[in-house]
C-alpha positions as CSV (number, residue, x, y, z in Angstrom):
1,M,39.7,-11.3,-27.5
2,E,40.3,-14.8,-27.5
3,L,43.5,-16.3,-25.5
4,D,46.6,-17.9,-27.2
5,S,46.2,-21.6,-28.6
6,T,48.6,-24.2,-27.4
7,D,50.3,-24.5,-31.0
8,N,51.1,-20.8,-31.2
9,P,51.5,-19.3,-27.6
10,G,52.1,-15.4,-28.1
11,R,49.9,-14.7,-31.5
12,F,47.1,-13.4,-29.5
13,F,49.0,-11.9,-26.7
14,F,51.2,-9.4,-28.5
15,A,48.3,-8.5,-30.1
16,L,46.5,-7.8,-26.8
17,S,49.8,-6.0,-25.5
18,R,49.8,-3.6,-28.5
19,D,46.3,-2.6,-27.8
20,L,46.6,-2.3,-24.1
21,K,50.0,-0.1,-24.6
22,S,48.0,1.9,-27.0
23,I,45.2,2.7,-24.7
24,A,47.5,3.2,-21.8
25,L,49.5,5.8,-23.8
26,S,46.3,7.4,-24.5
27,N,45.3,7.7,-20.7
28,V,48.5,8.9,-19.9
29,Q,48.4,11.9,-22.1
30,Y,44.8,12.6,-21.0
31,F,45.6,12.7,-17.2
32,Q,49.0,14.2,-17.4
33,N,47.9,17.7,-17.3
34,G,44.7,17.1,-15.1
35,K,44.6,19.2,-12.2
36,Q,42.5,17.1,-9.8
37,S,44.2,14.7,-7.4
38,H,42.7,11.6,-8.9
39,H,44.4,12.5,-12.3
40,A,48.1,12.1,-10.8
41,K,47.0,8.9,-9.6
42,F,45.8,7.4,-12.8
43,H,48.8,9.2,-14.7
44,V,51.3,7.2,-12.6
45,T,49.4,4.0,-12.8
46,F,49.0,3.9,-16.6
47,R,52.9,5.0,-17.1
48,L,53.8,2.0,-14.9
49,L,51.4,-0.2,-16.9
50,Y,53.0,0.9,-20.1
51,E,56.6,0.3,-18.8
52,Y,55.8,-3.0,-17.4
53,L,54.6,-4.2,-20.7
54,D,57.2,-2.5,-22.8
55,V,60.2,-3.4,-20.7
56,G,59.6,-6.5,-18.8
57,I,56.4,-8.5,-19.8
58,E,56.8,-8.5,-23.7
59,P,60.5,-9.4,-23.9
60,S,60.2,-12.4,-21.0
61,Y,56.8,-13.4,-22.8
62,R,58.4,-13.6,-26.2
63,E,61.7,-15.6,-25.0
64,L,59.7,-17.9,-22.7
65,A,57.1,-18.9,-25.6
66,K,59.8,-20.3,-27.6
67,Y,60.6,-23.1,-25.0
68,V,57.1,-24.0,-23.7
69,S,56.6,-26.7,-26.0
70,E,59.4,-28.5,-25.0
71,Y,58.2,-29.2,-21.2
72,D,54.7,-30.4,-22.5
73,F,53.5,-33.6,-20.8
74,S,53.3,-35.3,-24.2
75,S,52.8,-34.5,-27.9
76,D,49.2,-35.2,-27.3
77,V,48.8,-33.3,-23.7
78,K,50.1,-29.9,-24.6
79,G,50.5,-28.5,-20.8
80,N,53.2,-27.5,-18.5
81,G,53.6,-24.8,-15.6
82,Y,55.2,-22.4,-18.1
83,R,52.0,-22.3,-20.2
84,S,50.2,-22.0,-17.2
85,L,52.1,-18.8,-16.2
86,L,51.9,-17.5,-19.7
87,R,47.9,-18.0,-19.6
88,V,47.6,-16.1,-16.2
89,V,49.7,-13.2,-17.7
90,Q,47.2,-13.4,-20.7
91,K,44.3,-13.1,-18.4
92,C,45.9,-10.2,-16.2
93,C,46.3,-8.3,-19.5
94,L,42.9,-8.8,-20.6
95,H,41.1,-7.8,-17.7
96,L,43.5,-4.4,-17.8
97,L,42.3,-4.0,-21.2
98,Q,39.0,-4.1,-20.4
99,L,39.4,-1.8,-17.5
100,S,41.3,0.7,-19.4
101,R,38.9,0.8,-22.2
102,Y,36.1,1.4,-19.4
103,I,37.9,4.2,-17.9
104,S,38.7,5.8,-21.2
105,S,34.9,5.9,-22.0
106,V,33.7,7.5,-18.9
107,R,36.9,9.6,-17.6
108,D,35.0,12.8,-18.7
109,S,31.6,11.9,-17.1
110,M,30.4,13.3,-13.9
111,L,29.2,9.6,-12.6
112,F,33.0,8.6,-12.8
113,R,33.8,6.5,-9.7
114,K,37.4,7.8,-9.8
115,K,38.5,6.2,-6.5
116,V,37.1,3.1,-7.0
117,Y,38.5,2.6,-10.3
118,A,42.0,4.1,-9.3
119,K,42.1,1.3,-6.6
120,E,41.3,-1.3,-9.0
121,L,43.6,-0.1,-11.6
122,E,46.6,0.3,-9.1
123,S,45.7,-3.5,-7.8
124,Y,45.9,-5.1,-11.4
125,V,49.1,-3.1,-12.4
126,S,50.5,-4.2,-9.2
127,A,49.6,-7.9,-9.8
128,L,51.2,-7.4,-13.4
129,G,54.5,-6.0,-12.0
130,Q,54.6,-8.9,-9.8
131,L,54.0,-11.3,-12.9
132,R,56.9,-9.6,-14.6
133,A,58.9,-10.8,-12.0
134,V,57.7,-14.3,-11.9
135,L,58.3,-14.5,-15.6
136,Y,61.9,-13.3,-15.1
137,Y,62.4,-16.2,-12.3
138,A,60.8,-18.6,-14.8
139,L,63.3,-17.8,-17.4
140,K,66.2,-18.0,-14.9
141,L,65.0,-21.2,-13.8
142,T,65.2,-22.7,-17.3
143,Q,68.7,-21.9,-17.2
144,Y,69.5,-24.5,-14.5
145,C,67.4,-27.4,-16.1
146,Q,68.2,-29.8,-19.2
147,Q,66.4,-29.2,-22.2
148,G,62.7,-30.5,-21.8
149,H,63.3,-31.1,-17.9
150,L,61.0,-29.4,-15.5
151,F,63.2,-30.2,-12.5
152,A,66.5,-28.7,-12.0
153,D,69.8,-30.3,-12.6
154,E,71.7,-30.6,-9.2
155,D,74.9,-30.2,-11.1
156,H,74.2,-26.6,-12.4
157,L,71.9,-25.6,-9.1
158,N,73.5,-26.2,-6.0
159,S,72.2,-25.3,-2.7
160,D,73.5,-22.1,-2.2
161,I,71.9,-20.7,-5.7
162,A,68.8,-22.4,-4.7
163,E,68.6,-20.6,-1.3
164,A,69.6,-17.7,-3.1
165,L,66.6,-18.2,-5.6
166,M,64.2,-18.8,-2.8
167,L,64.9,-15.9,-0.9
168,E,64.4,-13.6,-3.8
169,V,61.2,-15.4,-5.0
170,E,59.6,-15.1,-1.3
171,S,60.5,-11.2,-1.1
172,L,57.9,-10.8,-4.0
173,S,54.6,-9.3,-2.9
174,Q,51.8,-11.7,-2.6
175,E,49.1,-9.0,-1.5
176,S,48.5,-8.2,-4.8
177,F,46.9,-11.5,-5.8
178,Y,44.6,-11.6,-2.5
179,G,42.7,-8.5,-2.8
180,R,40.9,-6.9,-5.7
181,C,42.5,-9.3,-8.2
182,L,41.5,-12.6,-6.0
183,G,40.9,-15.3,-8.8
184,F,41.3,-13.3,-12.0
185,Q,42.7,-16.1,-13.7
186,Y,39.9,-18.0,-13.2
187,C,36.1,-18.2,-14.7
188,E,33.8,-15.6,-13.6
189,S,31.6,-18.2,-11.6
190,M,34.6,-19.3,-9.8
191,Q,35.9,-15.6,-8.8
192,R,32.9,-15.0,-6.3
193,P,33.4,-18.4,-4.3
194,L,37.1,-17.7,-4.2
195,Q,36.3,-14.2,-2.8
196,A,34.0,-15.8,-0.1
197,I,36.5,-18.1,0.6
198,G,39.1,-15.3,1.5
199,I,36.5,-13.4,3.4
200,V,36.0,-16.5,5.7
201,M,39.7,-17.4,6.1
202,A,40.6,-13.6,7.0
203,S,37.7,-13.5,9.4
204,Y,38.2,-16.9,11.0
205,S,41.9,-16.3,11.7
206,E,41.3,-13.8,14.2
207,G,38.6,-15.5,16.0
208,Y,40.9,-19.0,15.8
209,L,42.6,-18.6,19.3
210,E,39.2,-18.1,21.2
211,S,38.7,-21.0,23.6
212,S,35.1,-21.9,22.5
213,H,33.7,-22.9,19.4
214,M,30.8,-20.3,19.7
215,M,33.3,-17.3,20.3
216,R,35.3,-18.5,17.1
217,V,32.0,-18.2,15.2
218,A,30.9,-15.1,16.7
219,T,34.2,-13.5,16.3
220,S,34.4,-14.5,12.5
221,V,31.2,-13.1,12.0
222,F,31.7,-9.9,13.6
223,N,35.0,-9.4,11.5
224,S,33.8,-10.4,8.5
225,G,32.2,-7.0,7.6
226,K,35.7,-5.2,7.4
227,Y,37.2,-7.9,4.9
228,F,34.3,-7.9,2.5
229,L,34.3,-3.9,2.4
230,D,38.1,-3.6,2.5
231,P,39.8,-5.9,0.0
232,E,43.5,-4.7,1.0
233,L,42.8,-5.2,4.3
234,R,41.8,-8.6,3.4
235,A,44.8,-9.2,1.1
236,K,47.2,-8.7,4.2
237,Q,45.5,-10.9,6.6
238,M,45.3,-13.7,4.1
239,V,49.1,-13.4,3.3
240,K,49.8,-13.4,7.1
241,V,47.7,-16.4,7.5
242,T,49.4,-18.4,4.4
243,R,52.8,-17.4,6.0
244,T,52.3,-17.9,9.6
245,A,49.5,-20.4,10.3
246,D,50.4,-23.9,11.7
247,I,48.8,-27.1,10.5
248,R,46.1,-27.4,13.0
249,F,44.7,-23.9,11.8
250,C,44.6,-25.5,8.3
251,Q,42.8,-28.4,9.4
252,T,40.4,-26.6,11.5
253,F,39.6,-24.2,8.6
254,W,39.4,-26.6,5.7
255,N,37.7,-29.4,7.8
256,F,34.5,-27.1,8.3
257,P,32.9,-28.8,5.1
258,E,33.2,-32.1,7.1
259,S,30.4,-31.3,9.7
260,P,27.4,-33.5,9.8
261,I,25.0,-30.6,8.5
262,M,27.5,-30.0,5.2
263,H,27.5,-33.8,4.7
264,Q,23.9,-33.9,4.3
265,L,23.9,-30.7,2.1
266,P,24.4,-32.6,-1.2
267,S,21.1,-35.1,-0.5
268,F,18.9,-31.6,-0.5
269,V,20.5,-29.5,-3.4
270,C,22.2,-31.9,-5.9
271,P,21.0,-34.4,-8.2
272,V,20.2,-37.9,-6.7
273,M,23.0,-40.7,-7.2
274,E,21.8,-44.5,-8.0
275,V,25.3,-45.4,-6.6
276,N,26.9,-43.8,-4.0
277,E,29.0,-46.5,-2.0
278,T,32.2,-46.6,0.0
279,L,34.8,-49.4,-1.5
280,T,37.7,-50.7,0.5
281,L,40.7,-51.7,-1.4
282,G,43.4,-53.9,-0.8
283,P,46.3,-54.4,1.0
284,D,46.6,-57.3,-1.4
285,A,49.6,-56.9,-4.2
286,F,48.8,-57.5,-7.9
287,E,49.8,-57.8,-11.1
288,L,49.0,-55.2,-13.9
289,L,49.4,-56.0,-17.8
290,L,51.2,-53.2,-19.6
291,A,50.0,-51.6,-23.0
292,D,52.2,-53.9,-24.9
293,G,51.2,-56.9,-23.5
294,G,54.2,-58.5,-23.1
295,D,55.0,-57.9,-19.4
296,T,53.5,-57.1,-16.1
297,V,54.2,-55.0,-13.2
298,V,53.5,-55.7,-9.5
299,I,51.4,-53.0,-7.8
300,T,52.3,-53.2,-4.2
301,P,49.8,-51.9,-1.4
302,P,50.5,-48.7,0.6
303,C,53.1,-49.3,3.2
304,A,54.6,-46.2,4.2
305,H,55.1,-45.2,7.7
306,T,52.3,-47.7,9.0
307,G,52.8,-50.8,7.2
308,P,50.4,-52.3,4.3
309,G,46.8,-51.1,4.9
310,H,43.4,-50.7,3.1
311,V,42.6,-47.7,0.7
312,Y,39.2,-46.4,1.1
313,T,37.5,-44.7,-1.8
314,R,33.8,-43.7,-2.7
315,L,32.1,-44.8,-6.0
316,I,29.5,-42.1,-7.4
317,S,27.4,-42.7,-10.5
318,A,24.5,-41.2,-11.6
319,H,23.0,-44.7,-12.9
320,L,23.8,-48.1,-11.7
321,R,25.8,-49.4,-14.5
322,E,26.3,-53.1,-15.1
323,G,29.1,-54.5,-13.0
324,Q,28.7,-52.1,-9.8
325,S,27.3,-53.5,-6.8
326,V,24.8,-51.5,-4.6
327,K,23.3,-52.6,-1.4
328,N,19.3,-52.7,-2.1
329,K,19.6,-52.3,-5.7
330,S,18.6,-54.9,-8.1
331,P,21.5,-55.8,-10.9
332,T,18.5,-56.5,-13.4
333,S,17.9,-52.4,-13.3
334,S,21.3,-51.5,-14.4
335,K,22.4,-49.6,-17.3
336,P,25.0,-50.4,-20.1
337,R,28.8,-50.1,-19.5
338,V,30.4,-46.6,-20.3
339,P,34.2,-46.4,-21.6
340,G,35.2,-43.6,-19.3
341,L,35.8,-43.3,-15.4
342,I,36.8,-40.1,-13.5
343,V,39.1,-40.8,-10.9
344,H,39.3,-37.7,-8.3
345,F,41.9,-36.8,-5.6
346,H,40.2,-34.2,-3.2
347,G,41.8,-31.1,-2.4
348,G,42.6,-30.0,1.2
349,G,46.4,-29.5,1.5
350,F,46.9,-33.2,2.3
351,V,45.6,-32.7,5.6
352,A,42.0,-32.0,5.5
353,Q,38.5,-33.0,3.8
354,S,37.3,-36.0,2.2
355,S,35.2,-37.4,-0.9
356,K,32.0,-36.4,1.4
357,S,32.9,-32.9,1.4
358,H,33.4,-32.9,-2.3
359,E,30.2,-34.3,-3.2
360,V,28.5,-31.2,-4.3
361,Y,30.2,-30.9,-7.4
362,L,31.1,-34.5,-8.0
363,R,27.3,-35.2,-8.2
364,D,27.2,-32.5,-11.1
365,W,30.4,-34.0,-12.8
366,A,28.8,-37.6,-12.6
367,V,25.6,-36.5,-14.3
368,S,26.9,-34.1,-16.8
369,T,29.7,-36.6,-17.9
370,G,27.5,-39.8,-17.5
371,C,30.7,-41.4,-16.0
372,P,31.4,-43.0,-12.7
373,I,33.7,-41.5,-10.4
374,L,36.1,-43.0,-8.3
375,S,37.1,-40.6,-5.6
376,V,40.1,-41.6,-3.2
377,D,40.0,-40.8,0.4
378,Y,43.6,-40.8,1.0
379,S,45.3,-40.9,4.6
380,L,45.9,-37.3,5.9
381,A,48.7,-35.9,7.4
382,P,50.6,-35.3,9.8
383,Q,49.1,-38.8,11.1
384,A,49.9,-40.0,7.7
385,P,53.1,-38.3,6.4
386,F,54.2,-38.1,3.0
387,P,54.4,-40.3,0.8
388,R,51.6,-42.3,2.3
389,A,48.5,-40.3,0.3
390,L,50.7,-40.7,-2.9
391,E,51.0,-44.5,-2.4
392,E,47.2,-44.7,-1.8
393,C,46.3,-42.7,-4.7
394,F,48.7,-44.8,-7.1
395,Y,47.1,-48.2,-5.8
396,A,43.4,-46.8,-6.0
397,Y,44.5,-45.8,-9.8
398,A,46.0,-49.0,-10.6
399,W,43.4,-51.1,-9.1
400,A,40.6,-49.0,-11.2
401,V,42.7,-50.1,-14.1
402,Q,42.8,-53.7,-13.2
403,N,39.0,-54.0,-12.0
404,C,37.5,-51.7,-14.4
405,E,34.6,-54.1,-14.7
406,Q,33.6,-53.7,-11.2
407,L,33.1,-49.8,-11.6
408,G,30.6,-50.1,-14.8
409,L,33.3,-49.6,-17.5
410,A,33.1,-51.3,-20.8
411,E,35.7,-54.3,-21.8
412,Q,38.9,-53.5,-23.3
413,T,39.0,-49.8,-22.2
414,Y,41.4,-48.0,-20.1
415,I,40.6,-45.0,-18.1
416,Q,40.1,-42.1,-20.3
417,I,39.4,-39.2,-17.8
418,L,41.5,-38.0,-14.8
419,L,39.9,-34.9,-13.3
420,L,42.1,-33.7,-10.6
421,E,42.0,-31.2,-7.3
422,G,45.0,-33.0,-6.0
423,L,47.5,-32.2,-8.9
424,T,50.5,-32.8,-6.8
425,I,49.5,-36.1,-5.9
426,L,49.0,-37.1,-9.7
427,E,52.4,-35.4,-10.9
428,A,54.0,-37.4,-7.9
429,A,52.3,-40.6,-9.1
430,V,53.5,-39.8,-13.0
431,H,57.1,-40.0,-11.8
432,R,56.8,-42.9,-9.5
433,S,54.9,-45.0,-11.9
434,N,56.5,-47.1,-14.9
435,L,52.7,-47.3,-16.5
436,T,52.8,-44.3,-18.3
437,S,52.9,-45.9,-21.6
438,A,50.3,-48.6,-20.3
439,I,47.8,-46.1,-19.0
440,M,46.4,-43.1,-20.9
441,F,46.4,-39.9,-18.7
442,R,44.3,-37.2,-19.5
443,N,44.7,-34.5,-17.7
444,T,41.5,-31.7,-17.1
445,L,42.4,-29.1,-14.6
446,V,39.2,-27.7,-13.0
447,S,39.4,-24.1,-13.0
């Protein structure tokens, strides 16, 4: 079954929900008179599934689907957080439909692994129950926003109401999304890496306080087995870590890819890049022409906290293009310019990692798209608090537009592709910028 389109949110979901309720009701009737212990578990869980869909999910989904188009980035880019939430609900229901159909087909078999599938069903129904609550709060939030505005209106949402809402939302269970359901909203190729990260994070957190690096590694390896075998235990530990860990733990954990060995990994397992150069930008101010050609805007260098400074970036390209400069590479061997550029803001929670630790997939992007990639090594907190990283990323983006010929782009073209991991930085940059009419932002979320 295919997911809803952006033009008609809800069309396929309600067909999906109808099928899911039908098969849930069928399983309720089958298991209600069962005499075995697992029959009662399946009976209760399928009843909850039907109730969540009928009472909470469907009405909230229908109501929210009426307004999602009002919050789109633009008429061409139909995307916002409400659409993403609806898509997550669809993915959860789709997995539940597949799981329920499988249980119906094998429930009479001697080989039916009832304990395994009972736990998996309980996990996904629990996640759906939490999503029902999230839909409720999403609808509630729209009451405090002006039409078409994602951010709440302070005249309607005072501090007391906001604090009460935050306390209610924080009371929601997060464990449902870190156990067996971890990464269900992503494609299958992403789910296993996310599960591996979860296991490593949970096991590493137990050995984090050890005095030596060797003991940390040994403790992590020793504890990894139990978190691999017990998803529920892993979920509890991950929730504990995400709620209580300090910034030093985040930096230590997420900086693991920054080790010298990991930096060398792309050279052995990834495609060879003809261009892989660091570019130092600024710290000079410059003028940027707006789209209408009638005015310019001054782009100032990043200044927050430490004063004007350079911005460090990395240019990655599968082929040397005209205009690009590379050490020990003859300009005569360059290939024609291309009309597109990828500007990349790496992940790491603003406190860790760099462009080098993300080269594994950046090299693949450079080959598959044929576009150069400009990855920004923005300054990290807490040494460089907000909004330093924002200012550096915005400056790098504006510099790329102004100096596209140095990056191998064709003349009279703008940046056409903006692929992000650091989505928060983009959102802040867009609100900070007065250039949205001049520069074409085309969001492509990597999921």
